[in-house]
C-alpha positions in Angstrom: 0.0 0.0 0.0 1.2 3.5 -0.8 0.2 7.1 -0.9 -0.2 8.9 -4.2 3.5 9.8 -4.4 4.4 6.1 -4.0 6.4 6.5 -0.8 5.2 3.3 0.8 7.0 3.7 4.1 5.5 7.2 4.7 2.1 5.9 3.9 2.6 2.9 6.2 3.4 5.1 9.1 0.5 7.5 8.5 -2.1 4.7 8.1 -1.1 2.5 11.0 0.4 -0.2 8.8 3.1 -2.5 10.0 6.6 -1.3 9.0 6.9 -3.4 6.0 3.6 -2.8 4.4 2.0 -6.3 5.0 -1.3 -4.7 5.6 -3.3 -2.2 7.5 -4.2 -2.4 11.2 -7.6 -0.9 11.9 -6.9 2.0 9.5 -8.2 3.0 6.1 -6.5 5.3 3.5 -7.9 8.8 3.3 -9.5 9.1 -0.2 -9.2 12.9 0.0 -5.4 12.5 -0.2 -5.6 11.1 -3.7 -5.6 13.3 -6.8 -8.1 11.5 -9.1 -6.9 13.4 -12.1 -3.4 11.9 -11.7 -4.6 8.3 -11.7 -3.1 6.1 -14.4 -3.8 2.4 -13.7 -1.6 1.4 -16.6 1.5 3.1 -15.2 3.0 0.1 -13.5 5.0 2.4 -11.1 1.7 2.7 -9.2 1.8 -1.1 -8.5 5.5 -1.5 -7.7 4.8 -1.5 -4.0 1.8 -3.8 -4.0 -1.8 -3.0 -4.9 -2.5 0.7 -4.5 -5.4 0.6 -2.0 -5.3 4.4 -1.6 -6.1 4.9 -5.2 -9.0 2.4 -5.2 -10.4 3.7 -1.9 -10.7 7.1 -3.5 -12.3 5.6 -6.6 -14.9 3.6 -4.6 -15.8 6.7 -2.6 -15.7 9.3 -5.4 -15.9 7.7 -8.9 -17.2 4.1 -8.5 -17.9 3.9 -12.3 -15.0 5.7 -13.9 -13.9 6.0 -17.4 -10.1 5.8 -17.5 -8.9 8.0 -20.3 -6.5 6.9 -23.0 -2.9 7.9 -22.3 0.8 7.0 -23.0 0.7 3.9 -20.8 -2.8 2.7 -21.9 -2.6 0.0 -24.6 -4.8 0.9 -27.6 -6.4 4.1 -28.8 -9.3 4.2 -26.3 -9.7 4.2 -22.6 -11.6 1.7 -20.4 -14.2 1.6 -17.6 -13.2 0.9 -14.0 -15.7 -0.8 -11.6 -14.3 -0.7 -8.1 -17.2 -1.4 -5.7 -18.1 -4.9 -4.6 -21.8 -4.8 -5.7 -20.9 -3.5 -9.2 -18.1 -5.9 -9.8 -20.3 -8.8 -8.6 -23.2 -7.7 -10.9 -20.9 -7.4 -13.9 -19.3 -10.8 -13.3 -22.8 -12.3 -12.9 -23.8 -11.1 -16.4 -21.5 -12.7 -19.0 -24.0 -11.9 -21.8 -23.6 -8.2 -21.3 -19.9 -8.3 -20.2 -18.0 -10.8 -22.4 -14.6 -12.4 -21.8 -14.1 -12.7 -25.6 -14.9 -9.3 -27.1 -17.6 -6.9 -28.3 -18.8 -4.9 -31.3 -16.3 -2.8 -33.1 -13.3 -4.6 -31.7 -10.9 -6.9 -33.5 -9.8 -8.6 -30.3 -10.6 -8.6 -26.6 -9.9 -11.0 -23.8 -9.4 -10.5 -20.1 -6.4 -8.1 -20.1 -6.7 -4.4 -20.5 -4.8 -4.7 -23.8 -6.8 -6.3 -26.7 -5.5 -9.8 -27.5 -6.2 -11.0 -31.0 -8.7 -13.6 -32.1 -6.9 -16.9 -31.7 -6.3 -16.1 -28.0 -9.8 -14.8 -27.4 -12.4 -17.5 -27.9 -9.7 -20.2 -27.6 -7.9 -19.7 -24.3 -10.2 -21.1 -21.6 -10.4 -18.0 -19.5 -11.1 -15.9 -22.6 -14.2 -17.8 -23.8 -17.9 -17.3 -23.1 -20.6 -19.9 -22.5 -21.6 -22.3 -23.8 -18.2 -23.1 -25.1 -16.6 -22.1 -21.8 -18.6 -24.6 -19.8 -18.0 -27.4 -22.4 -14.3 -26.8 -22.3 -14.3 -26.5 -18.5 -16.2 -29.7 -18.1 -13.1 -31.6 -19.3 -11.2 -30.5 -16.2 -13.7 -30.3 -13.4 -13.7 -34.0 -12.5 -10.0 -33.8 -11.6 -10.8 -30.8 -9.3 -14.0 -32.0 -7.8 -14.4 -32.2 -4.0 -13.8 -35.9 -4.1 -10.7 -35.6 -6.2 -9.3 -32.9 -3.9 -10.0 -35.0 -0.8 -7.9 -37.8 -2.4 -5.0 -35.4 -2.7 -5.1 -34.1 0.9 -2.8 -36.6 2.5 -0.1 -36.0 -0.1 -0.5 -32.2 0.0 -0.1 -32.2 3.8 2.9 -34.5 3.7 4.5 -32.2 1.2 3.6 -29.1 3.3 5.2 -30.6 6.4 8.4 -31.3 4.5 8.5 -27.8 3.0 8.1 -26.1 6.4 10.6 -28.4 8.0 13.2 -27.6 5.3 12.6 -23.9 5.5 12.9 -23.9 9.3 16.2 -25.8 9.1 17.4 -23.3 6.5 16.4 -20.3 8.6 18.1 -21.7 11.7 21.3 -22.3 9.8 21.4 -19.1 7.8 19.5 -16.7 10.1 16.8 -16.1 7.5 14.6 -17.6 4.8 12.6 -16.3 1.9 9.0 -16.9 2.8 8.0 -16.7 -0.8 10.7 -18.8 -2.4 11.2 -21.5 0.2 7.7 -21.8 1.7 4.9 -20.2 -0.3 6.0 -21.1 -3.8 7.0 -24.7 -3.2 3.7 -26.4 -2.4 1.6 -24.9 -5.2 4.5 -25.7 -7.6 4.8 -29.3 -6.5 1.0 -29.7 -6.6 0.7 -28.1 -10.0 3.4 -30.2 -11.5 1.8 -33.4 -10.2 -1.7 -32.3 -11.3 -0.8 -31.1 -14.8 1.6 -34.1 -15.4 4.9 -32.3 -15.4 7.8 -34.4 -13.8 8.8 -32.9 -10.4 12.4 -32.5 -11.6 11.1 -30.0 -14.2 9.0 -28.0 -11.8 11.5 -25.2 -11.4 11.1 -24.5 -15.1 7.4 -23.9 -14.6 7.9 -21.1 -12.1 10.7 -19.6 -14.2 8.4 -19.4 -17.2 5.5 -18.0 -15.1 7.7 -15.3 -13.5 9.0 -14.2 -16.9 5.6 -13.9 -18.5 3.7 -12.4 -15.6 6.1 -9.9 -14.1 6.7 -6.7 -16.1 10.1 -6.0 -14.6 11.6 -5.2 -17.9 8.7 -4.0 -20.1 5.5 -2.1 -20.0 1.9 -3.1 -20.8 1.4 -4.1 -24.4 5.1 -4.6 -24.8 7.5 -7.5 -24.5 11.2 -8.3 -23.9 13.8 -10.9 -24.9 13.2 -12.6 -21.6 9.4 -12.9 -22.2 9.9 -14.1 -25.7 12.4 -16.7 -24.7 10.3 -18.0 -21.8 7.2 -18.2 -24.0 9.0 -20.1 -26.7 10.5 -22.5 -24.1 7.1 -23.1 -22.5 5.5 -23.6 -26.0 8.1 -26.2 -26.9 7.9 -28.0 -23.6 4.1 -28.0 -23.7 4.0 -29.3 -27.3 6.4 -32.2 -26.4 4.4 -33.1 -23.3 1.1 -33.0 -25.2 2.4 -35.4 -27.8 3.8 -37.7 -25.1 0.3 -37.8 -23.5 -1.3 -38.7 -26.8 0.7 -41.9 -26.9 0.9 -42.5 -23.1 -2.1 -41.1 -21.3 -1.8 -40.8 -17.5 -3.9 -39.7 -14.6 -3.3 -36.0 -15.0 -5.1 -32.9 -16.3 -3.2 -32.8 -19.5 -4.1 -36.4 -20.4 -7.7 -35.6 -19.6 -7.6 -32.6 -22.0 -5.8 -34.5 -24.7 -8.1 -37.5 -24.8 -11.4 -35.9 -23.7 -14.1 -34.6 -26.0 -16.4 -31.5 -25.9 -19.7 -30.8 -27.4 -19.5 -28.9 -30.7 -22.5 -28.7 -33.1 -20.1 -28.0 -36.0 -18.1 -31.2 -35.5 -19.0 -34.6 -37.0 -21.3 -36.3 -34.5 -21.5 -33.2 -32.5 -18.4 -33.8 -30.4 -14.7 -33.3 -30.9 -11.3 -33.4 -29.2 -9.4 -30.2 -28.4 -7.4 -28.7 -31.2 -3.6 -28.3 -30.9 -3.9 -24.6 -30.3 -6.5 -25.1 -27.6 -4.3 -27.7 -25.8 -1.2 -25.5 -26.1 -2.9 -22.4 -24.6 -4.5 -24.6 -21.9 -1.0 -25.8 -20.9 0.3 -22.3 -20.6 -2.8 -21.2 -18.6 -2.4 -24.2 -16.2 1.3 -23.4 -15.6 0.5 -19.7 -14.8 -2.7 -20.4 -12.8 -1.2 -23.3 -10.9 2.0 -21.6 -9.8 1.2 -17.9 -9.3 -1.9 -16.9 -7.3 -1.8 -19.4 -4.5 1.9 -18.7 -3.6 1.2 -15.0 -3.4 -1.8 -15.6 -1.2 0.3 -17.8 1.1 3.2 -15.3 1.3 1.0 -12.2 1.9 -1.5 -14.0 4.2 1.1 -15.7 6.4 3.0 -12.4 6.7 -0.2 -10.7 7.8 -1.0 -13.5 10.3 2.5 -13.5 11.7 2.3 -9.8 12.3 -0.6 -10.6 14.7 0.9 -13.1 17.1 -2.3 -13.3 19.2 -4.1 -14.6 16.2 -1.3 -17.1 15.5 -1.8 -18.5 19.0 -5.6 -18.6 18.6 -5.3 -20.6 15.4 -2.8 -22.9 16.9 -5.1 -23.7 19.9 -8.3 -23.9 17.8 -7.8 -25.3 14.4 -11.5 -24.9 13.6 -10.6 -21.3 12.9 -8.2 -22.2 10.1 -10.8 -22.3 7.3 -12.0 -18.8 8.2 -8.4 -17.6 8.3 -7.8 -19.0 4.9 -10.7 -17.0 3.5 -9.4 -13.9 5.1 -6.0 -14.5 3.6 -7.6 -14.8 0.2 -9.5 -11.6 0.7 -6.5 -9.8 2.1 -4.1 -10.8 -0.7 -6.6 -10.7 -3.6 -3.7 -11.8 -5.8 -5.5 -11.2 -9.1 -6.3 -7.5 -9.0 -8.7 -7.3 -12.0 -10.2 -9.0 -15.0 -11.3 -7.2 -18.1 -14.6 -7.7 -19.9 -16.0 -6.1 -23.1 -19.5 -4.7 -23.1 -21.6 -6.4 -25.8 -24.4 -3.8 -25.7 -25.0 -0.3 -24.3 -25.6 -0.6 -20.6 -26.1 2.1 -17.9 -24.3 1.7 -14.6 -24.9 4.4 -11.9 -25.8 6.9 -14.5 -22.8 6.2 -16.7 -23.5 4.9 -20.2 -21.1 2.1 -21.1 -21.3 1.5 -24.9 -21.2 -1.8 -26.7 -17.5 -2.5 -27.5 -16.2 -0.6 -24.5 -13.5 -2.2 -22.3 -14.7 -2.7 -18.7 -12.3 -3.7 -15.9 -13.6 -5.5 -12.8 -11.3 -4.8 -9.9 -11.6 -7.8 -7.5 -8.9 -6.4 -5.1 -10.8 -3.2 -4.7 -14.1 -5.0 -4.1 -12.4 -6.9 -1.4 -11.8 -3.7 0.6 -15.2 -2.2 0.1 -16.6 -1.0 3.4 -20.2 -1.4 2.1 -19.5 -5.2 2.0 -16.9 -5.7 4.7 -16.9 -4.3 8.2 -13.5 -2.7 8.9 -12.2 -3.8 5.5 -8.6 -2.8 6.3 -8.5 -5.0 9.4 -7.2 -8.5 9.0 -9.8 -10.6 10.9 -9.4 -14.4 11.0 -12.9 -14.7 12.4 -14.6 -12.6 9.7 -18.1 -13.7 8.9 -19.5 -13.4 6.4 -16.7 -13.1 4.0 -18.0 -12.8 0.4 -14.6 -12.0 -1.0 -14.0 -12.2 -4.8 -10.5 -13.5 -4.8 -11.6 -16.4 -7.0 -13.7 -14.2 -9.2 -17.4 -15.0 -9.6 -19.9 -16.5 -12.0 -19.1 -18.9 -14.8 -15.4 -18.0 -14.6 -15.1 -18.7 -10.9 -11.6 -20.2 -10.3 -11.5 -23.8 -11.4 -8.7 -24.6 -8.9 -10.3 -22.9 -5.8 -10.7 -26.1 -3.8 -7.1 -27.0 -4.4 -5.9 -23.5 -3.5 -7.8 -23.6 -0.2 -6.3 -26.9 0.6 -2.8 -25.8 -0.1 -3.1 -22.6 2.0 -4.7 -24.5 4.9 -2.0 -27.2 4.7 0.8 -24.6 4.9 -0.9 -22.7 7.8 -1.3 -25.9 9.7 2.3 -27.0 9.1 3.6 -23.6 10.3 1.4 -23.6 13.4 2.6 -27.1 14.3 6.3 -26.3 13.9 7.2 -22.6 14.2 6.6 -19.4 16.1 5.2 -16.5 14.1 7.9 -15.7 11.5 9.7 -12.4 12.1 9.7 -10.3 8.9 13.2 -8.9 8.3 12.6 -6.5 5.4 10.0 -5.2 3.0 8.1 -7.3 0.6 9.6 -7.1 -2.9 6.6 -6.9 -5.2 6.3 -7.8 -8.8 5.7 -4.9 -11.3 2.2 -5.7 -12.6 -1.3 -4.4 -12.4 -2.7 -7.9 -13.3 -0.9 -10.0 -10.7 -0.2 -8.7 -7.2 2.9 -11.0 -6.9 5.7 -11.3 -4.5 9.3 -11.8 -5.6 10.9 -12.0 -2.1 9.8 -11.8 1.5 12.7 -12.3 4.0 11.8 -13.7 7.4 13.4 -15.5 10.4 11.7 -18.7 11.5 12.2 -20.2 14.9 11.0 -23.6 16.1 7.9 -23.7 18.2 8.6 -23.5 21.9 
């Protein structure tokens, strides 16, 4: 969190934050301090110190339906609409007919990023499709992520979690510190994703390397690219193509095999059903790599840091594990690791007196909705007992996160392993955030871990 001039430490002191910007303690940014005319949500400098809650508090209070003008950082020739309140974001996400994940009239592309992606991504990549195709495509994967399937993974997930925490504790005791992101938060989602997708564990480090390169704008701006991104994308494509072909000949019990050998309804196909095309499979592999390795690790890192900054809550959870599921939901709300998704209006629609035209870009800011005081009492207070907690960290509607059950299990497993083995970790320095307005990611988070007394 930062004030408008991006001096995070100064803002932290003024708003009652902990020294390293993990999160607010019973304090909310003052929206009057933000110059709305200076807001540029495509200037990634605004996101270099985490999600700019000061900016979005001001938007919720003063311009809840706001047209972001075009500018030098905004991809494309036009601006886009910003929905920042919980009720408005929820309503738009509940209406995929009006707000499309593919595109709208007068646009050559669309998708779920602010920048228009071309046809070939939109309408093909799973998260950039609309119903009924979206649900048909999604149905191939849902059995592997059903409640029963996730329950069957729990023992293995918890065994892995215990091993990860034990190794991190040993590392911290030997070296004096450990990276909560790298050595704890990232490992479990990475191991689980590799197993679920069908990637050999010895290759899992390559997954996170590719995801980091493609999701962090550390060396380029929106709408641009870099040699690192091009190289990572090419390597991921080549690896995915090889793995897909291997699963054609040797199917296994993993998501990729299910996608390669499954069929979806398609009225234009002979017999009304077909297998996924090579481009659909390749884009699905890339999506699974990013989705399976990115958001959960950031939620764990930010959520554990927030919990550790409140040692009384740490003790409460240790003594009463029935509170852990609620704490997981609060960690998800608190981190809101996917800040926004874009939609495109398919028809003219009025929202709070503002006319959104068919073809306009519309952004749904989940992370802002999750700090909306009209939905959450004391939204800037981390509350492990928060009830109800209708956060939107997993999105809403037909695009609700397919891996939400697995993510919840992974977060709970890490929390339980930490409670069993360590005292609240001591944060040794500021979070190093990724440079992105699409993924509120953590690069590094240094802590000291000590064995439970």
